[in-house]
PyMOL Python script that loads the backbone (N, CA, C, O; Angstrom):
from pymol import cmd

cmd.read_pdbstr("""\
ATOM      1  N   MET A   1      80.424 113.495  81.706  1.00  0.00           N
ATOM      2  CA  MET A   1      79.476 113.044  82.708  1.00  0.00           C
ATOM      3  C   MET A   1      78.940 111.662  82.312  1.00  0.00           C
ATOM      4  O   MET A   1      78.622 111.410  81.150  1.00  0.00           O
ATOM      5  N   THR A   2      78.853 110.806  83.276  1.00  0.00           N
ATOM      6  CA  THR A   2      78.397 109.451  83.013  1.00  0.00           C
ATOM      7  C   THR A   2      76.868 109.368  82.990  1.00  0.00           C
ATOM      8  O   THR A   2      76.181 110.056  83.745  1.00  0.00           O
ATOM      9  N   HIS A   3      76.371 108.532  82.129  1.00  0.00           N
ATOM     10  CA  HIS A   3      74.934 108.300  82.056  1.00  0.00           C
ATOM     11  C   HIS A   3      74.580 106.914  82.577  1.00  0.00           C
ATOM     12  O   HIS A   3      73.404 106.593  82.752  1.00  0.00           O
ATOM     13  N   ASN A   4      75.585 106.103  82.820  1.00  0.00           N
ATOM     14  CA  ASN A   4      75.380 104.730  83.265  1.00  0.00           C
ATOM     15  C   ASN A   4      76.277 104.489  84.475  1.00  0.00           C
ATOM     16  O   ASN A   4      77.427 104.073  84.327  1.00  0.00           O
ATOM     17  N   LYS A   5      75.758 104.746  85.657  1.00  0.00           N
ATOM     18  CA  LYS A   5      76.556 104.636  86.867  1.00  0.00           C
ATOM     19  C   LYS A   5      77.137 103.234  87.015  1.00  0.00           C
ATOM     20  O   LYS A   5      76.467 102.233  86.760  1.00  0.00           O
ATOM     21  N   MET A   6      78.388 103.190  87.431  1.00  0.00           N
ATOM     22  CA  MET A   6      79.098 101.935  87.595  1.00  0.00           C
ATOM     23  C   MET A   6      79.483 101.774  89.061  1.00  0.00           C
ATOM     24  O   MET A   6      79.862 102.741  89.721  1.00  0.00           O
ATOM     25  N   SER A   7      79.385 100.559  89.560  1.00  0.00           N
ATOM     26  CA  SER A   7      79.882 100.260  90.899  1.00  0.00           C
ATOM     27  C   SER A   7      80.773  99.027  90.817  1.00  0.00           C
ATOM     28  O   SER A   7      80.549  98.118  90.018  1.00  0.00           O
ATOM     29  N   ILE A   8      81.780  99.030  91.662  1.00  0.00           N
ATOM     30  CA  ILE A   8      82.716  97.902  91.709  1.00  0.00           C
ATOM     31  C   ILE A   8      82.878  97.473  93.154  1.00  0.00           C
ATOM     32  O   ILE A   8      82.786  98.282  94.078  1.00  0.00           O
ATOM     33  N   ARG A   9      83.122  96.177  93.330  1.00  0.00           N
ATOM     34  CA  ARG A   9      83.337  95.672  94.678  1.00  0.00           C
ATOM     35  C   ARG A   9      84.047  94.318  94.609  1.00  0.00           C
ATOM     36  O   ARG A   9      84.057  93.636  93.585  1.00  0.00           O
ATOM     37  N   ILE A  10      84.628  93.973  95.732  1.00  0.00           N
ATOM     38  CA  ILE A  10      85.228  92.652  95.914  1.00  0.00           C
ATOM     39  C   ILE A  10      84.270  91.878  96.808  1.00  0.00           C
ATOM     40  O   ILE A  10      83.896  92.349  97.883  1.00  0.00           O
ATOM     41  N   GLU A  11      83.874  90.685  96.360  1.00  0.00           N
ATOM     42  CA  GLU A  11      83.026  89.837  97.188  1.00  0.00           C
ATOM     43  C   GLU A  11      83.521  88.404  97.045  1.00  0.00           C
ATOM     44  O   GLU A  11      83.717  87.898  95.940  1.00  0.00           O
ATOM     45  N   ASP A  12      83.715  87.773  98.180  1.00  0.00           N
ATOM     46  CA  ASP A  12      84.296  86.433  98.201  1.00  0.00           C
ATOM     47  C   ASP A  12      85.589  86.446  97.390  1.00  0.00           C
ATOM     48  O   ASP A  12      86.499  87.209  97.714  1.00  0.00           O
ATOM     49  N   ASN A  13      85.694  85.638  96.365  1.00  0.00           N
ATOM     50  CA  ASN A  13      86.880  85.612  95.509  1.00  0.00           C
ATOM     51  C   ASN A  13      86.601  86.218  94.145  1.00  0.00           C
ATOM     52  O   ASN A  13      87.163  85.788  93.138  1.00  0.00           O
ATOM     53  N   TYR A  14      85.732  87.219  94.117  1.00  0.00           N
ATOM     54  CA  TYR A  14      85.332  87.833  92.856  1.00  0.00           C
ATOM     55  C   TYR A  14      85.504  89.340  92.878  1.00  0.00           C
ATOM     56  O   TYR A  14      85.348  89.988  93.912  1.00  0.00           O
ATOM     57  N   PHE A  15      85.828  89.882  91.715  1.00  0.00           N
ATOM     58  CA  PHE A  15      85.820  91.318  91.469  1.00  0.00           C
ATOM     59  C   PHE A  15      84.565  91.571  90.647  1.00  0.00           C
ATOM     60  O   PHE A  15      84.456  91.097  89.516  1.00  0.00           O
ATOM     61  N   ALA A  16      83.626  92.308  91.204  1.00  0.00           N
ATOM     62  CA  ALA A  16      82.327  92.512  90.563  1.00  0.00           C
ATOM     63  C   ALA A  16      82.202  93.931  90.031  1.00  0.00           C
ATOM     64  O   ALA A  16      82.564  94.896  90.704  1.00  0.00           O
ATOM     65  N   ILE A  17      81.681  94.042  88.813  1.00  0.00           N
ATOM     66  CA  ILE A  17      81.388  95.327  88.193  1.00  0.00           C
ATOM     67  C   ILE A  17      79.912  95.316  87.835  1.00  0.00           C
ATOM     68  O   ILE A  17      79.417  94.374  87.216  1.00  0.00           O
ATOM     69  N   GLU A  18      79.218  96.367  88.229  1.00  0.00           N
ATOM     70  CA  GLU A  18      77.790  96.477  87.929  1.00  0.00           C
ATOM     71  C   GLU A  18      77.498  97.865  87.378  1.00  0.00           C
ATOM     72  O   GLU A  18      78.072  98.860  87.820  1.00  0.00           O
ATOM     73  N   PHE A  19      76.597  97.910  86.406  1.00  0.00           N
ATOM     74  CA  PHE A  19      76.156  99.171  85.824  1.00  0.00           C
ATOM     75  C   PHE A  19      74.687  99.376  86.136  1.00  0.00           C
ATOM     76  O   PHE A  19      73.943  98.417  86.338  1.00  0.00           O
ATOM     77  N   ALA A  20      74.278 100.633  86.175  1.00  0.00           N
ATOM     78  CA  ALA A  20      72.898 100.979  86.499  1.00  0.00           C
ATOM     79  C   ALA A  20      71.908 100.390  85.499  1.00  0.00           C
ATOM     80  O   ALA A  20      70.747 100.160  85.836  1.00  0.00           O
ATOM     81  N   ASN A  21      72.365 100.144  84.262  1.00  0.00           N
ATOM     82  CA  ASN A  21      71.455  99.575  83.258  1.00  0.00           C
ATOM     83  C   ASN A  21      71.222  98.080  83.448  1.00  0.00           C
ATOM     84  O   ASN A  21      70.486  97.461  82.680  1.00  0.00           O
ATOM     85  N   GLY A  22      71.848  97.501  84.472  1.00  0.00           N
ATOM     86  CA  GLY A  22      71.650  96.091  84.782  1.00  0.00           C
ATOM     87  C   GLY A  22      72.774  95.167  84.344  1.00  0.00           C
ATOM     88  O   GLY A  22      72.828  94.014  84.771  1.00  0.00           O
ATOM     89  N   ALA A  23      73.667  95.656  83.502  1.00  0.00           N
ATOM     90  CA  ALA A  23      74.800  94.831  83.069  1.00  0.00           C
ATOM     91  C   ALA A  23      75.742  94.609  84.250  1.00  0.00           C
ATOM     92  O   ALA A  23      76.062  95.545  84.984  1.00  0.00           O
ATOM     93  N   SER A  24      76.181  93.373  84.425  1.00  0.00           N
ATOM     94  CA  SER A  24      77.115  93.079  85.509  1.00  0.00           C
ATOM     95  C   SER A  24      77.962  91.867  85.140  1.00  0.00           C
ATOM     96  O   SER A  24      77.581  91.042  84.310  1.00  0.00           O
ATOM     97  N   ARG A  25      79.097  91.790  85.770  1.00  0.00           N
ATOM     98  CA  ARG A  25      79.968  90.640  85.563  1.00  0.00           C
ATOM     99  C   ARG A  25      80.843  90.463  86.791  1.00  0.00           C
ATOM    100  O   ARG A  25      81.246  91.432  87.435  1.00  0.00           O
ATOM    101  N   LYS A  26      81.126  89.205  87.100  1.00  0.00           N
ATOM    102  CA  LYS A  26      82.048  88.864  88.179  1.00  0.00           C
ATOM    103  C   LYS A  26      83.256  88.180  87.569  1.00  0.00           C
ATOM    104  O   LYS A  26      83.134  87.327  86.690  1.00  0.00           O
ATOM    105  N   PHE A  27      84.428  88.574  88.056  1.00  0.00           N
ATOM    106  CA  PHE A  27      85.689  88.008  87.589  1.00  0.00           C
ATOM    107  C   PHE A  27      86.380  87.323  88.763  1.00  0.00           C
ATOM    108  O   PHE A  27      86.432  87.872  89.864  1.00  0.00           O
ATOM    109  N   ASN A  28      86.912  86.118  88.527  1.00  0.00           N
ATOM    110  CA  ASN A  28      87.674  85.424  89.568  1.00  0.00           C
ATOM    111  C   ASN A  28      88.923  86.215  89.898  1.00  0.00           C
ATOM    112  O   ASN A  28      89.636  86.671  89.004  1.00  0.00           O
ATOM    113  N   LEU A  29      89.186  86.377  91.194  1.00  0.00           N
ATOM    114  CA  LEU A  29      90.382  87.092  91.627  1.00  0.00           C
ATOM    115  C   LEU A  29      91.564  86.136  91.715  1.00  0.00           C
ATOM    116  O   LEU A  29      91.447  85.056  92.293  1.00  0.00           O
ATOM    117  N   PRO A  30      92.695  86.523  91.148  1.00  0.00           N
ATOM    118  CA  PRO A  30      93.907  85.719  91.315  1.00  0.00           C
ATOM    119  C   PRO A  30      94.535  86.022  92.677  1.00  0.00           C
ATOM    120  O   PRO A  30      94.075  86.910  93.394  1.00  0.00           O
ATOM    121  N   ASP A  31      95.550  85.306  93.014  1.00  0.00           N
ATOM    122  CA  ASP A  31      96.327  85.596  94.212  1.00  0.00           C
ATOM    123  C   ASP A  31      96.924  86.998  94.079  1.00  0.00           C
ATOM    124  O   ASP A  31      97.259  87.426  92.975  1.00  0.00           O
ATOM    125  N   ARG A  32      97.056  87.702  95.183  1.00  0.00           N
ATOM    126  CA  ARG A  32      97.600  89.065  95.135  1.00  0.00           C
ATOM    127  C   ARG A  32      99.040  89.121  94.629  1.00  0.00           C
ATOM    128  O   ARG A  32      99.499  90.179  94.199  1.00  0.00           O
ATOM    129  N   GLN A  33      99.751  88.011  94.672  1.00  0.00           N
ATOM    130  CA  GLN A  33     101.130  87.974  94.192  1.00  0.00           C
ATOM    131  C   GLN A  33     101.225  87.607  92.712  1.00  0.00           C
ATOM    132  O   GLN A  33     102.311  87.677  92.135  1.00  0.00           O
ATOM    133  N   ASP A  34     100.137  87.226  92.099  1.00  0.00           N
ATOM    134  CA  ASP A  34     100.098  86.795  90.699  1.00  0.00           C
ATOM    135  C   ASP A  34      99.932  88.008  89.786  1.00  0.00           C
ATOM    136  O   ASP A  34      98.824  88.332  89.358  1.00  0.00           O
ATOM    137  N   LYS A  35     101.048  88.670  89.496  1.00  0.00           N
ATOM    138  CA  LYS A  35     101.017  89.915  88.708  1.00  0.00           C
ATOM    139  C   LYS A  35     100.440  89.699  87.312  1.00  0.00           C
ATOM    140  O   LYS A  35      99.675  90.536  86.832  1.00  0.00           O
ATOM    141  N   GLU A  36     100.788  88.605  86.657  1.00  0.00           N
ATOM    142  CA  GLU A  36     100.249  88.331  85.316  1.00  0.00           C
ATOM    143  C   GLU A  36      98.745  88.073  85.382  1.00  0.00           C
ATOM    144  O   GLU A  36      97.998  88.518  84.511  1.00  0.00           O
ATOM    145  N   GLY A  37      98.306  87.359  86.410  1.00  0.00           N
ATOM    146  CA  GLY A  37      96.880  87.108  86.585  1.00  0.00           C
ATOM    147  C   GLY A  37      96.104  88.386  86.843  1.00  0.00           C
ATOM    148  O   GLY A  37      94.999  88.559  86.328  1.00  0.00           O
ATOM    149  N   ILE A  38      96.673  89.283  87.637  1.00  0.00           N
ATOM    150  CA  ILE A  38      96.028  90.568  87.921  1.00  0.00           C
ATOM    151  C   ILE A  38      95.970  91.412  86.661  1.00  0.00           C
ATOM    152  O   ILE A  38      94.962  92.063  86.388  1.00  0.00           O
ATOM    153  N   LYS A  39      97.051  91.401  85.895  1.00  0.00           N
ATOM    154  CA  LYS A  39      97.086  92.164  84.640  1.00  0.00           C
ATOM    155  C   LYS A  39      96.003  91.658  83.687  1.00  0.00           C
ATOM    156  O   LYS A  39      95.308  92.455  83.057  1.00  0.00           O
ATOM    157  N   GLY A  40      95.861  90.343  83.583  1.00  0.00           N
ATOM    158  CA  GLY A  40      94.825  89.765  82.732  1.00  0.00           C
ATOM    159  C   GLY A  40      93.429  90.123  83.212  1.00  0.00           C
ATOM    160  O   GLY A  40      92.564  90.478  82.411  1.00  0.00           O
ATOM    161  N   LEU A  41      93.206  90.031  84.520  1.00  0.00           N
ATOM    162  CA  LEU A  41      91.924  90.401  85.103  1.00  0.00           C
ATOM    163  C   LEU A  41      91.594  91.852  84.795  1.00  0.00           C
ATOM    164  O   LEU A  41      90.476  92.164  84.387  1.00  0.00           O
ATOM    165  N   ALA A  42      92.566  92.742  84.988  1.00  0.00           N
ATOM    166  CA  ALA A  42      92.346  94.166  84.716  1.00  0.00           C
ATOM    167  C   ALA A  42      91.961  94.378  83.258  1.00  0.00           C
ATOM    168  O   ALA A  42      91.068  95.171  82.961  1.00  0.00           O
ATOM    169  N   GLY A  43      92.625  93.677  82.352  1.00  0.00           N
ATOM    170  CA  GLY A  43      92.314  93.797  80.930  1.00  0.00           C
ATOM    171  C   GLY A  43      90.900  93.362  80.611  1.00  0.00           C
ATOM    172  O   GLY A  43      90.182  94.054  79.888  1.00  0.00           O
ATOM    173  N   TYR A  44      90.493  92.223  81.143  1.00  0.00           N
ATOM    174  CA  TYR A  44      89.131  91.728  80.898  1.00  0.00           C
ATOM    175  C   TYR A  44      88.079  92.643  81.530  1.00  0.00           C
ATOM    176  O   TYR A  44      87.032  92.899  80.935  1.00  0.00           O
ATOM    177  N   ALA A  45      88.367  93.129  82.734  1.00  0.00           N
ATOM    178  CA  ALA A  45      87.420  94.001  83.422  1.00  0.00           C
ATOM    179  C   ALA A  45      87.264  95.329  82.686  1.00  0.00           C
ATOM    180  O   ALA A  45      86.150  95.834  82.546  1.00  0.00           O
ATOM    181  N   VAL A  46      88.376  95.896  82.217  1.00  0.00           N
ATOM    182  CA  VAL A  46      88.319  97.143  81.457  1.00  0.00           C
ATOM    183  C   VAL A  46      87.568  96.920  80.145  1.00  0.00           C
ATOM    184  O   VAL A  46      86.750  97.752  79.755  1.00  0.00           O
ATOM    185  N   GLN A  47      87.835  95.819  79.469  1.00  0.00           N
ATOM    186  CA  GLN A  47      87.142  95.514  78.217  1.00  0.00           C
ATOM    187  C   GLN A  47      85.636  95.432  78.444  1.00  0.00           C
ATOM    188  O   GLN A  47      84.857  95.981  77.664  1.00  0.00           O
ATOM    189  N   PHE A  48      85.227  94.750  79.506  1.00  0.00           N
ATOM    190  CA  PHE A  48      83.804  94.654  79.823  1.00  0.00           C
ATOM    191  C   PHE A  48      83.214  96.041  80.073  1.00  0.00           C
ATOM    192  O   PHE A  48      82.136  96.360  79.570  1.00  0.00           O
ATOM    193  N   ALA A  49      83.920  96.861  80.847  1.00  0.00           N
ATOM    194  CA  ALA A  49      83.420  98.198  81.159  1.00  0.00           C
ATOM    195  C   ALA A  49      83.260  99.035  79.893  1.00  0.00           C
ATOM    196  O   ALA A  49      82.260  99.734  79.735  1.00  0.00           O
ATOM    197  N   ILE A  50      84.231  98.970  78.997  1.00  0.00           N
ATOM    198  CA  ILE A  50      84.152  99.724  77.744  1.00  0.00           C
ATOM    199  C   ILE A  50      82.978  99.243  76.903  1.00  0.00           C
ATOM    200  O   ILE A  50      82.270 100.051  76.302  1.00  0.00           O
ATOM    201  N   GLU A  51      82.770  97.935  76.860  1.00  0.00           N
ATOM    202  CA  GLU A  51      81.638  97.383  76.108  1.00  0.00           C
ATOM    203  C   GLU A  51      80.301  97.883  76.647  1.00  0.00           C
ATOM    204  O   GLU A  51      79.313  97.935  75.915  1.00  0.00           O
ATOM    205  N   GLN A  52      80.271  98.247  77.916  1.00  0.00           N
ATOM    206  CA  GLN A  52      79.040  98.751  78.525  1.00  0.00           C
ATOM    207  C   GLN A  52      78.928 100.269  78.402  1.00  0.00           C
ATOM    208  O   GLN A  52      77.978 100.867  78.909  1.00  0.00           O
ATOM    209  N   GLY A  53      79.892 100.888  77.732  1.00  0.00           N
ATOM    210  CA  GLY A  53      79.858 102.335  77.534  1.00  0.00           C
ATOM    211  C   GLY A  53      80.520 103.132  78.632  1.00  0.00           C
ATOM    212  O   GLY A  53      80.198 104.304  78.826  1.00  0.00           O
ATOM    213  N   ALA A  54      81.443 102.518  79.358  1.00  0.00           N
ATOM    214  CA  ALA A  54      82.155 103.223  80.424  1.00  0.00           C
ATOM    215  C   ALA A  54      82.851 104.458  79.864  1.00  0.00           C
ATOM    216  O   ALA A  54      83.329 104.463  78.730  1.00  0.00           O
ATOM    217  N   THR A  55      82.895 105.498  80.679  1.00  0.00           N
ATOM    218  CA  THR A  55      83.581 106.709  80.261  1.00  0.00           C
ATOM    219  C   THR A  55      85.085 106.473  80.269  1.00  0.00           C
ATOM    220  O   THR A  55      85.622 105.751  81.109  1.00  0.00           O
ATOM    221  N   ILE A  56      85.741 107.105  79.304  1.00  0.00           N
ATOM    222  CA  ILE A  56      87.198 107.021  79.187  1.00  0.00           C
ATOM    223  C   ILE A  56      87.728 108.432  79.401  1.00  0.00           C
ATOM    224  O   ILE A  56      87.318 109.330  78.665  1.00  0.00           O
ATOM    225  N   PRO A  57      88.594 108.680  80.340  1.00  0.00           N
ATOM    226  CA  PRO A  57      89.270 107.707  81.183  1.00  0.00           C
ATOM    227  C   PRO A  57      88.578 107.436  82.515  1.00  0.00           C
ATOM    228  O   PRO A  57      88.973 106.502  83.213  1.00  0.00           O
ATOM    229  N   GLY A  58      87.575 108.200  82.894  1.00  0.00           N
ATOM    230  CA  GLY A  58      86.967 108.136  84.227  1.00  0.00           C
ATOM    231  C   GLY A  58      86.630 106.766  84.764  1.00  0.00           C
ATOM    232  O   GLY A  58      87.284 106.290  85.692  1.00  0.00           O
ATOM    233  N   GLN A  59      85.619 106.118  84.199  1.00  0.00           N
ATOM    234  CA  GLN A  59      85.202 104.816  84.725  1.00  0.00           C
ATOM    235  C   GLN A  59      86.224 103.726  84.424  1.00  0.00           C
ATOM    236  O   GLN A  59      86.370 102.780  85.197  1.00  0.00           O
ATOM    237  N   VAL A  60      86.929 103.856  83.306  1.00  0.00           N
ATOM    238  CA  VAL A  60      87.965 102.865  82.983  1.00  0.00           C
ATOM    239  C   VAL A  60      89.059 102.906  84.045  1.00  0.00           C
ATOM    240  O   VAL A  60      89.502 101.859  84.517  1.00  0.00           O
ATOM    241  N   ASN A  61      89.497 104.103  84.422  1.00  0.00           N
ATOM    242  CA  ASN A  61      90.505 104.218  85.478  1.00  0.00           C
ATOM    243  C   ASN A  61      89.964 103.737  86.814  1.00  0.00           C
ATOM    244  O   ASN A  61      90.711 103.191  87.625  1.00  0.00           O
ATOM    245  N   ALA A  62      88.680 103.933  87.051  1.00  0.00           N
ATOM    246  CA  ALA A  62      88.074 103.476  88.307  1.00  0.00           C
ATOM    247  C   ALA A  62      88.119 101.955  88.431  1.00  0.00           C
ATOM    248  O   ALA A  62      88.255 101.425  89.534  1.00  0.00           O
ATOM    249  N   VAL A  63      88.006 101.255  87.305  1.00  0.00           N
ATOM    250  CA  VAL A  63      88.114  99.791  87.332  1.00  0.00           C
ATOM    251  C   VAL A  63      89.500  99.394  87.821  1.00  0.00           C
ATOM    252  O   VAL A  63      89.633  98.569  88.725  1.00  0.00           O
ATOM    253  N   ARG A  64      90.531  99.981  87.222  1.00  0.00           N
ATOM    254  CA  ARG A  64      91.913  99.661  87.636  1.00  0.00           C
ATOM    255  C   ARG A  64      92.157 100.055  89.085  1.00  0.00           C
ATOM    256  O   ARG A  64      92.749  99.297  89.854  1.00  0.00           O
ATOM    257  N   LYS A  65      91.695 101.251  89.449  1.00  0.00           N
ATOM    258  CA  LYS A  65      91.882 101.737  90.805  1.00  0.00           C
ATOM    259  C   LYS A  65      91.165 100.834  91.810  1.00  0.00           C
ATOM    260  O   LYS A  65      91.652 100.623  92.920  1.00  0.00           O
ATOM    261  N   GLY A  66      90.016 100.309  91.419  1.00  0.00           N
ATOM    262  CA  GLY A  66      89.282  99.396  92.297  1.00  0.00           C
ATOM    263  C   GLY A  66      90.089  98.171  92.670  1.00  0.00           C
ATOM    264  O   GLY A  66      89.956  97.639  93.772  1.00  0.00           O
ATOM    265  N   LEU A  67      90.920  97.728  91.755  1.00  0.00           N
ATOM    266  CA  LEU A  67      91.794  96.589  92.046  1.00  0.00           C
ATOM    267  C   LEU A  67      92.976  97.010  92.913  1.00  0.00           C
ATOM    268  O   LEU A  67      93.259  96.376  93.930  1.00  0.00           O
ATOM    269  N   THR A  68      93.664  98.077  92.513  1.00  0.00           N
ATOM    270  CA  THR A  68      94.871  98.476  93.247  1.00  0.00           C
ATOM    271  C   THR A  68      94.561  98.920  94.672  1.00  0.00           C
ATOM    272  O   THR A  68      95.350  98.660  95.579  1.00  0.00           O
ATOM    273  N   GLU A  69      93.431  99.583  94.885  1.00  0.00           N
ATOM    274  CA  GLU A  69      93.071 100.006  96.241  1.00  0.00           C
ATOM    275  C   GLU A  69      92.821  98.823  97.160  1.00  0.00           C
ATOM    276  O   GLU A  69      92.868  98.962  98.382  1.00  0.00           O
ATOM    277  N   ARG A  70      92.559  97.678  96.588  1.00  0.00           N
ATOM    278  CA  ARG A  70      92.292  96.484  97.388  1.00  0.00           C
ATOM    279  C   ARG A  70      93.479  95.521  97.402  1.00  0.00           C
ATOM    280  O   ARG A  70      93.346  94.358  97.783  1.00  0.00           O
ATOM    281  N   GLY A  71      94.656  96.030  96.975  1.00  0.00           N
ATOM    282  CA  GLY A  71      95.880  95.252  97.061  1.00  0.00           C
ATOM    283  C   GLY A  71      96.186  94.379  95.872  1.00  0.00           C
ATOM    284  O   GLY A  71      97.110  93.568  95.930  1.00  0.00           O
ATOM    285  N   TYR A  72      95.428  94.520  94.782  1.00  0.00           N
ATOM    286  CA  TYR A  72      95.687  93.747  93.566  1.00  0.00           C
ATOM    287  C   TYR A  72      96.459  94.637  92.593  1.00  0.00           C
ATOM    288  O   TYR A  72      95.890  95.231  91.677  1.00  0.00           O
ATOM    289  N   ASN A  73      97.776  94.711  92.820  1.00  0.00           N
ATOM    290  CA  ASN A  73      98.646  95.586  92.044  1.00  0.00           C
ATOM    291  C   ASN A  73      99.308  94.827  90.907  1.00  0.00           C
ATOM    292  O   ASN A  73      99.781  93.704  91.081  1.00  0.00           O
ATOM    293  N   ILE A  74      99.334  95.463  89.732  1.00  0.00           N
ATOM    294  CA  ILE A  74     100.023  94.867  88.586  1.00  0.00           C
ATOM    295  C   ILE A  74     101.525  94.959  88.793  1.00  0.00           C
ATOM    296  O   ILE A  74     102.265  94.044  88.431  1.00  0.00           O
ATOM    297  N   THR A  75     101.970  96.054  89.372  1.00  0.00           N
ATOM    298  CA  THR A  75     103.381  96.235  89.719  1.00  0.00           C
ATOM    299  C   THR A  75     103.461  96.417  91.219  1.00  0.00           C
ATOM    300  O   THR A  75     102.433  96.517  91.889  1.00  0.00           O
ATOM    301  N   HIS A  76     104.656  96.460  91.747  1.00  0.00           N
ATOM    302  CA  HIS A  76     104.809  96.668  93.190  1.00  0.00           C
ATOM    303  C   HIS A  76     104.343  98.066  93.549  1.00  0.00           C
ATOM    304  O   HIS A  76     104.558  99.004  92.781  1.00  0.00           O
ATOM    305  N   PRO A  77     103.710  98.222  94.699  1.00  0.00           N
ATOM    306  CA  PRO A  77     103.270  99.545  95.121  1.00  0.00           C
ATOM    307  C   PRO A  77     104.472 100.496  95.251  1.00  0.00           C
ATOM    308  O   PRO A  77     105.566 100.091  95.642  1.00  0.00           O
ATOM    309  N   ARG A  78     104.241 101.737  94.920  1.00  0.00           N
ATOM    310  CA  ARG A  78     105.315 102.740  95.002  1.00  0.00           C
ATOM    311  C   ARG A  78     105.738 102.943  96.431  1.00  0.00           C
ATOM    312  O   ARG A  78     104.950 102.806  97.366  1.00  0.00           O
ATOM    313  N   GLY A  79     107.020 103.277  96.579  1.00  0.00           N
ATOM    314  CA  GLY A  79     107.519 103.633  97.900  1.00  0.00           C
ATOM    315  C   GLY A  79     107.922 102.460  98.770  1.00  0.00           C
ATOM    316  O   GLY A  79     108.229 102.652  99.947  1.00  0.00           O
ATOM    317  N   LEU A  80     107.929 101.261  98.233  1.00  0.00           N
ATOM    318  CA  LEU A  80     108.299 100.102  99.054  1.00  0.00           C
ATOM    319  C   LEU A  80     109.705  99.601  98.757  1.00  0.00           C
ATOM    320  O   LEU A  80     110.105  98.538  99.232  1.00  0.00           O
ATOM    321  N   GLY A  81     110.460 100.374  97.965  1.00  0.00           N
ATOM    322  CA  GLY A  81     111.839 100.022  97.711  1.00  0.00           C
ATOM    323  C   GLY A  81     112.057  98.984  96.630  1.00  0.00           C
ATOM    324  O   GLY A  81     113.173  98.486  96.485  1.00  0.00           O
ATOM    325  N   PHE A  82     111.032  98.639  95.864  1.00  0.00           N
ATOM    326  CA  PHE A  82     111.168  97.673  94.787  1.00  0.00           C
ATOM    327  C   PHE A  82     111.610  98.385  93.523  1.00  0.00           C
ATOM    328  O   PHE A  82     111.254  99.541  93.297  1.00  0.00           O
ATOM    329  N   GLN A  83     112.369  97.712  92.718  1.00  0.00           N
ATOM    330  CA  GLN A  83     112.817  98.285  91.441  1.00  0.00           C
ATOM    331  C   GLN A  83     112.112  97.622  90.299  1.00  0.00           C
ATOM    332  O   GLN A  83     112.353  97.965  89.141  1.00  0.00           O
TER     333      GLN A  83
END
""", "prot")
cmd.dss("prot")
cmd.show_as("cartoon", "prot")
cmd.util.cbc("prot")
cmd.orient("prot")
């Protein structure tokens, strides 16, 4: 169970993570086709979340899912015929 609620959102060209304790950070979003840029963003965002005490795997996975649900995929989405 989490003790520090986390929220994530996309605003303008930023991926924002906020915690109930007041910690927050905005990350510049790369182009949706920039797989290396998205991978780097995901790494930095996960690192920030862990530093704030994010639950593993719950909130850490939510950070990654927050990106993929908004079209920022590290790999091609499943089912589209890409190898």
